[in-house]
C-alpha angles and dihedrals in degrees: 000000000000115000113249111247119237130193135191114232127196113236091213107044100014092233114156127221134181094229137030122269128188089220124036107245091212107046100015096233118145127236095000100120115109128184115242148132121300111267115255117228112232122203114254092237092054095046092051096045095245099113111166094015118128116234117232132187109233137176118238090252090059094053112101114215127200117211111231109190117217121244127210121259086214089248113092095200091052090048088054091055091049091052100258105332143323117317114216110245094022126130115219123190118204111195135177147124121301112281095015093118108266096134092038096057094044091049089051091050092045095050093047095046092046089072091068105022141020113275126182117200113197115196122194097167105041136040121248088250091059091050091052091048091053093047090050092050090051090047092238126159099251099166097097101036114108115223130200126178103204140125101187110096094208091057091046093052091047090053090046090052090054098044097035096207122194090218128033119192119196116196102211132358091199091065095051123102136183132201089232091073123061098209140092122280112271094030122127094255095048094048092048096046094043092050091048092053093047091048091051090051091050093052099051098036100041091231116148108232125202118195125196111216129188124218131223127242089269090057096252125128111271110244134031122336087230087074090072090054094052098054130063106228131028118194128180125201111216128193135088124257088249092058125090093214135066125199120204114201127185112220094174128024127164091187103045148001121317123231089036112157133219122185124206136175119225111229137162086267095055130259116346125195119251105217095188108035093171090067094058093048091051099054093132133164119274093240125067113256131190118248098037127114133166121222134180115233127195109227114182104304103347141057120248128196116218135170121237118202125197132186121192115185136166112279122220093188130090088235111045114219124249109194125175133182114194094002137081110268093207091055091052090055091049093049092049089054090051089049090054096045100041103020099041090228116129128208100169090114096042135089107226122202122183128187134180107218117235097030095270119148117230109221100173137066097236089095093065096097094045090050092053091046091052092050093049090047091054093046093051096037090232118131120224118237112276091228094055123109121190133190137155142114119256121216128207091256091058094256122141109232125203122253131210120267097024095157093050092048092053093048090051090051092049091048090059094051102265113149101182133050137180109205140157114282091238090059094057107132117238091218115049117244112234114251095007124110108203125204109196116200134180100186134046090236090059091053090051091049090057089062095048 
């Protein structure tokens, strides 16, 4: 009898090897090789759902397109993250930590959409009774929502072929399994093959598919990275279980802008939209306090005001601490070096702690100047004016670089009652903004002089 061939497959990059390695030779990750069956090569026509179709080479002018209008998910903030609404035939992955609200928001969307279209909710983790109990607790209209408790993808697709839903919700992709893969549910192979079958169904049927995806302890999506390449939209829900607010961020979107942001509040009735997110991130104390500065971020397609807090205190350690929450720690160390070199302010004997209020993560460099202002304010014990907004990128030479969307940032600040702003000189508006005094600076030393 011929010996069955085994291979070792990397959980990160999916590379296959004939023997086990402690470190993957391809991607360099440690302890990621798993024994399994050799991958079977599927024909392109089968994997795309076009079996029997003849391939033709066409010019772009010969390709006939069909306009598929988007439809609303019934949640405006979620529509913003998706790029304006749900695209028929799209596959959307909603990931996040356990208990963050993935199933809750999709159940809300499913129950609301079921009033106007057919929606099938497939649960692989809970019973239908548990789903109904949750919908009742959230006061959702559950009469029209179709439920199916199943983990076999073939059975799910057969039910979808019979019911022909406009929206298919899978909770969760880690519990799905297909007969085409000889491995346990939740394994790399099962997650990849199940997602591929569901994606194929979405493309040829026009059904919008939502997948719930869990994340690992390191914050990455559980399963193979190739899953993010198969699907159309990847959204992550951020926010701890002890926080009242949840932030949905799109990190991949084939139908809209990436890094778009949606803000929700967690209540006893589920997730509620926050129409004015700047207001919740600016809930400051009435009195002026040192170490606080307000900056204007650009998240997706809109400006967002957030407060940055800094605390600089005497360090009794040989290596002063640099701790950041919501910011890049390496960038803080770089900015402190620039502050020493070009601002003549030293922090080598100080512990520096920086926090972004509200739990939001700052992904852009426009908060550099506000961060430095907050640190200087804490060092000197002098509070910044409460009506002052600051933004700008700081270079290694101490120059203040312009940032995108300067006009929109200033208008957002003025709308929330700010009367002063320190901005890069290149972002100076040609037409003055009513009620806003602008200080344009080109060097870090000039920005520090404004505070003196």
